[in-house]
N, C-alpha and C positions, 0 to 999 in steps of 0.2 A: 278710211278711217270706220267706216260701217263698219268695219269686222271688230275693230278693237273696244270700240265704245263700248257693248255688250260685256264682253270679257272683264274689259275693267268695271263695272255696273255690278256684273256678278262677283267677282273678286272681293269689290268693297263689300258689297253682304254678305259672304263669306267673309270677311278680314273681323269686323263688326261681330256676328254673330262667336266669333273664336275668342275675341276679348272679350264678350259679354260671361261667356263661362271662365274666363281666366279672372274676372273680377270677382266669380260667385265662390273661384274656390280659395281666392286669397281671403276673402269674407269669410269664409267657413276654417281661414288660418290652416290649413290640411294638407296645400299646393305651395309652389313657388315655380308659378311659371313665367316664363317667357317673357318682356315687359321689352323688350328692344325692339316690338313691334307695332311701337303705337302710330310710326309713321308711314305705316304699310297702305295704308286707305288713298294714301295721294300717289302711289308707285304704281307704273304700267307695267302687267308682267305675260310672260307666253302663255300662250294653253296651255303646254305643254307644264310649266311650273302652275298653274291654276289645277290641272287635275291631280301633279301633289301632294297639293296642299290640302285639296279637297280630300284626298284618299287621307293622308293625316288629320285631319280634323275626325274622321269619322271613325278612324283606331281611339283615338282619345275619348270620344264619347263612347265607346264602347269596350273599351277597357280600362283607361284609369281613371275617368272618373267615376267611372261603376266601382272602381275599387277605392274612389277620394271618397265618396257615398255612403259607402259600406265601413268607410274608417271613422267616419265624422259619424254614423249614427250611435258605431259602438263606445267611440267617447262620450258623446251626448248621454249616454246609460251608463256608464261607469261615472262620468260628473255631477250625474242624478244622484245614484247610486251613494255616493262619497258626502253628498252635501247634506242629504237626506241623514249621514249616520252624523255628518259633524251639524244639522239644526237638534238632532233627538239629543245628542253624547256628549256635546259640547257647549252648549249655549245655558249652562245652567249653572252655579256655583255651587247644588246641591250634589251637581256630579261626580265631585271631588269623591263621596265615598262611596264609588261603584266599583271601586278593588277591592273593600271590604265583603265583597258577595264571596268572588273565586275565595280571601283568603281562608274565609269561615271553612267552604269546602277545604282547602288544603289542610287547614286545622283538625277537623271532623278527621280524616282520615290517617293524621298520624300524631295527634294528642287528641285522642278520643276520652281520656279521661278531664282534660279542659270545658268542660261543660259551660262554666263562668263566659269562660272569651270564647267560645262556639256562639254559643248565645248573644255576645256582646256586637261583635263581628256579623250575625249573621241579622242581626237586628240594623243595625247602620248599611248593612248591603242591601238591603230590601227596601229602606227607605228611599232612593232616589229614584228606584224602580216605581214605585207605590205615587211620586211625584210626576214622574214620566208617562206613566199608565192613565193618567189626569186628564194632564197635555195632549196626548195622541188621541183621548177619546173626544177631549174639543177642536180638535184638526176633523177629525174623522166629519162631526155634527156638522161641520161648515157643508159638507156634500149632499147629507141625508133629508135636510130639513129640520125644522124647531121642532116636529112632532117626533120623528124617528130618532133625533138629535136626544131629544131630552131624554128617551129609554135610554139612550146608550150611555150615558152622563149618568143616569140612575142608577145602572147593573155595572157599570164596569168602573166609577168614582167608589164603588163598596165591594170591589172584586178582590183587593188584596184579604179584604177582613173574611169575604167566602170563602178564599183559596184555605188559608189559615184553619176556618172552625171545619170547613168538610177536611181534611189535612186530621185536625185532631180529632175527628167524628171516627173517621175510619179507625184510628186507634184508641178505642172505647173513651178519649180522652174528654168526655162530656162535659166536668165541670170548667175546664180551660174555654170549652166552647162556650158555653152559657156567658161567664166570666169575661174572656173578650168581647163577644156582642154585647153584653151591659155597659163594658168599658167605651165603648165606640159609640154606642148613643151618649153617654155621660160626656163624652168627651167632644163630640158637636153640639151639642147644647151648652153649654158649657165654658169649654173652653175656645173653642174654634168660634161662635157667635159672640162668647166674652173679647177675644183680641178684634174682632173686624168691629165689633162696633165701640171699643176702647180707638184701636186707630182710627177709623173714621171720623170720633167724635175729637180726637189731638187735630189731625189736618180739616177736620171745616168745622174748629172749635167755635167760628162765629155767626154759627147758624145751627139748628136742632134736624135731624137727619131724619127723612119720613121714608115709609114701606107699605105695601100694601096691607092694609088691618085682615082686609077679609080672609085672603090668603094662610094668614098667620093664623088666624082663628080655627080654621080648616084643620090644618093641620097638630092645633092644639087639640084639635078634640080626635085626631087618628091618634095622636100619644099617650094618651084617656084610654082610649080602647086598647091599646095595647097594652097597658097599665091594669087594663082590669082582667084581659088577656091572660100574664100571667099570677098576678094577683089570688084566684080563686085554687090555682092545682098549691099555690103554697100555702093557703090558711086552709083547705082541704087536709093539705097534708099536716100542719102542726097544732091540728085542732082533734085530732085523731077522728074524723065522720068521715072515713071513705065507707060506702058501704058495700066493695069488695078491698079490704086491706091490698096494697100493694100493686093496682090496679085500675082501682077507678081513676085514680093522681092521670096515672098515663092516657089511660080512655079519655077524659077530660080534654089534655093537653091536646092529644091529635086530633079532636073534634074542635077547639079551641083556633087550633092553627090552620083549618082548613078554611074556617067559616072569617078567619082574616086576611087568608089570601085573595078568597072571596071579595069582602071589602076594599083589600087595593087594586085589585081589576078595576071593579070598579070606580077608584076614585084616579087611577089614571087614562080613564075613559074620562071622568067629570074634568079632571083638570087639564088635559091634552085635545077635546072634543064638545064636549057639550058644552062647558065652562070655563072656555079657554080667556076670553076676554075677563074673568074674575082675577085671572095670575096676571093682570096687564101693569107694568112697571109702571110706579110714582113718582115720576118728575124724573126720570131714571137720564134722559139728556140734555135735558134744560138750564142752560147757562140763567146767570141772574138777567141778562139782557136778550133771554127766550132764542138763544143762538145755541147751535149744538158746537160743544165742548169738545167731542172725543172724535175719534177719526175712527172709520170702520175699518171693524179688522178683516183680514182675509186668510184666509190659511196659507201655511210657508209649506205643507209638505201636499201630495198628492193622495186621493182616497185609495189608493193600493198602495201606496207605501203606510197611509197611516194602518192598512186592513194590519199589512205585515208586521209593524211594530206591536200591534194591539197582540198577534200570534206568539213574537218573541217575548216580549216584557212577561205576559199571563204567563209563558213558560217558565221560563226563569225565575217567576216570585211563588211559583209552584212548587219548583226547584227545592228555594230557597227555603220557603215554609217547611219543608221534612226536616231539614236540620234544626230549626227554630225551636219547632214543636218539640222535638226531641230531645233535646238540652234544657225545658223551660223548668223542669224538676231539678236536675243540677246544678243548673245557675241559682234556685231557690237555695238549694244548698250550702253554695258557694257563697252567695254575699250573704246570708245570713236573712232571707227577706221572704216575706210571707210569697206565695206562690197565686195566691187573691191579687199580690200587688201589682208583679208582672204582668198576671192577666187581662187585670180592667185600668191598667193608668199607660204601662209600656209599651205593650203591643198597642193598644191601640193609637197611640200618639207616632205612631210610625205607619198604621195602617191608612188614619188622615191626613197624613201629610201632606196629598194633592189638594185639600177640600180646605186644608189651615191657610196653605199661600193664596188659594183661587179666593176663597172668603175675603181674608185680609186684603188683597190686591183691588177686588171692586166696593171694599168699603170706603176706602183713599180714593177709587174713582167716582165716591158720592151715586154707585150703584146699589145698593141695599139690599132694593129687591133681592138682586142674582144673588149678594152675599147669603142671605137670607132661606134661597130656596137651594143653596149651596150646604150648610149647614143643617137648618129643622130638615130639610128634604130629605137629606141623607140618613139624618136621623129615627123620621119616620117610613125611610126605603128599607132599613135592621130592625125597624122594629115590626112593623107588619106584613116585609117579604121576608129578609132574610134569616132570620128568628124562626120563622113555623115552614121555611122552607128547608133548612135544617130537620125540626122534628120530623117531618112528611121522607125525608132522604135518613134518616136514621131509622123511621118506619121502616120505611125500605130494604134498607141495611140489619133489621136486624137488633139495632140497638137504640137502647132505651133513654130515649134523649124523648124530654120534658120540659114543660112551661114552669118547674117549679126553680126557680134563681135563688130559692132560698130566703127567710124573712127580712134580713141586711139587706139585699142587696136589692132585694123589690121594693122597700121599704125607700132606698134610698135614688131610686128611678121612679118613686112616687112624685117623693119632695121636689126631686129638679124637677118635672114634667110639671110640676105646681110654679117652684118660681120663675121657669122661664116663661108659662103661659101670662105670669104678672109682667113680669118687662114686656111684653108682647100686646098686651092688651091696647096701647096708646096711640100704638101705629109710629111711633118714634122712639131714636135712638140720639143719648151722648156717651161720653166719653165715661161718665160716673156708672150708667149702665152696664157698658163694656166693665168695667172696674166690679163691681159687682158680681158678676157672672165669673170672672175668673178668679176670683175668693173665695168664689164658693167651693170651686173646682179645686182649690188646691187643700178648705177643708172635707171634700171628699178624698184627695189624696191621701190627705193624713189618715181621714178616718179606715180606707183600705193597708196603710203601712201595718194597723195593728189589729188588724183584723184577722183574726185567726180561723177561716174554712173549715165547717165541722164535718168536712168529708175526711179533710187530713189530719182531725185528733187524736182519732183512733175509736173514738166511740160517738154518737148521733146526740145532739142536744134535747131530742124529742122530752 
C-alpha cells in the first residue's frame, strides 16, 4: 500500500498536467488531442506504465507542442495580415474605386493617346487611396499621442496634394502646381467646410452649433498672411515695378516663402505646446443632459501595420500621380475643358477626399472643432507650408517656382479668405452658413470653367 500510493499521486499529477496541455491545444484550435484519458486519474497503474507515460509526455512537450506553438504563431500572423488588409481595403464603400488605379496603368500602356480616359481612371483610382491615407494616419495617431498625432494628421492629410505637386514641379509644370495647391485651399475652405456646416446644421437643426472662436481667428490671420505673401509678387509683376525685371519677383517669392515656413513652425509650437489650451474644443462631448454621448474610439490596426500601410499607400499614390499629371493637358484637349478648371477644381476634390469625409462625419457628431481643424487647418497648412515648401524645393531643383499665382487666382483666394473669416467670426454655425459656402464654391468653379490661363493663350496679358 505504501508503494502504490506515491505512484498513484505521481500518476495523477502527470495525468492532470497532460490534460492541461491538451486543453491548451484545444483552445488554440490546432490539435485533436486524445480525450479518452479523462478518467485516468482514477486508475492505478504500474511503475513501468508510469515511466512510459512520462516519456511520452516529455516527447509531446519537446516535439509536437513546439510544432503546435510554431504553427499557431504563423497562423496568428497570417490572420493579423489578412485582417489588416480586410480593414483597410474592404470596410469602406469608396474602395470600390480601387480597381480604377490598375486600369489607368493598363490603359496608359496600351492606349497611350486616350489621355481623357487615363486622367479619368487615375483620378478615380487616387480618390480611395487619399481617403485611406487619412484613415491610416488617424490610426497611427492613436499610438503617438496628441502632439505627434497632430503633426501626422497635418502632414499626411495633404500628402496627396504634395506628391502631385512635386511630381508636376519636377516635370516643369509650375502653373499646374500653383493652381492645384490654390484649388486645395479653395476646396477646403468653401466646399469641405461648407458641407460640414450644412450637414451638421441639418442633423442638429434644433440648435446652433458652436466652435472655438479663438482658434478660428488665429487660422484666419495665418491665411491672410499667406494671401499677403502671394499678393505682392503678383502686384510687382503686373505693375512692372520690379527693380530687376524677371529676377526681383522670384527673389521676393523665395524670401517670402522662407518667412512663411518660419511662421508655420512657430504656429505649430503655438498650437501644440505653448498655447495648447487655446485649441480645447467647445462642448465637444457633452450632451443635453451633461453626459458623454460618444464612445471612446480605439485603434483597429497596430502601429506597425499603420506605418506599413502609410508607406504602401504613399508609394501607390506617387505612382498613379505620374499618370495623372502627364494626362492633364491631353484630357483638357479631349474634354474641351480649361487646364485651370481641371487643376483648381477636379484635382483638389480628389486630394481632399479624406478631409471631406472626416469633416462631415465629425460635424454630424456635433464635434465642430475637429471639423474646423480638418478644413481650415488643412488650408492653413497648404498656404503656409506646402506652397512655400514647393518654392524652396523648386529653388533647389533649379525651377522658377514663385508665388506669382496671377491676378485672377490671387484675387479669388483673397475674397475666399475674407468670406470665410466673416463666417467664423461669431463662433457659431448653421446649415445656412454651410449652404452659402457651397454656393460660393459653385461660383468659383464656374469662374474657372470660363477662365483661360494667360500662360496657355500664347501671349501674356501684361
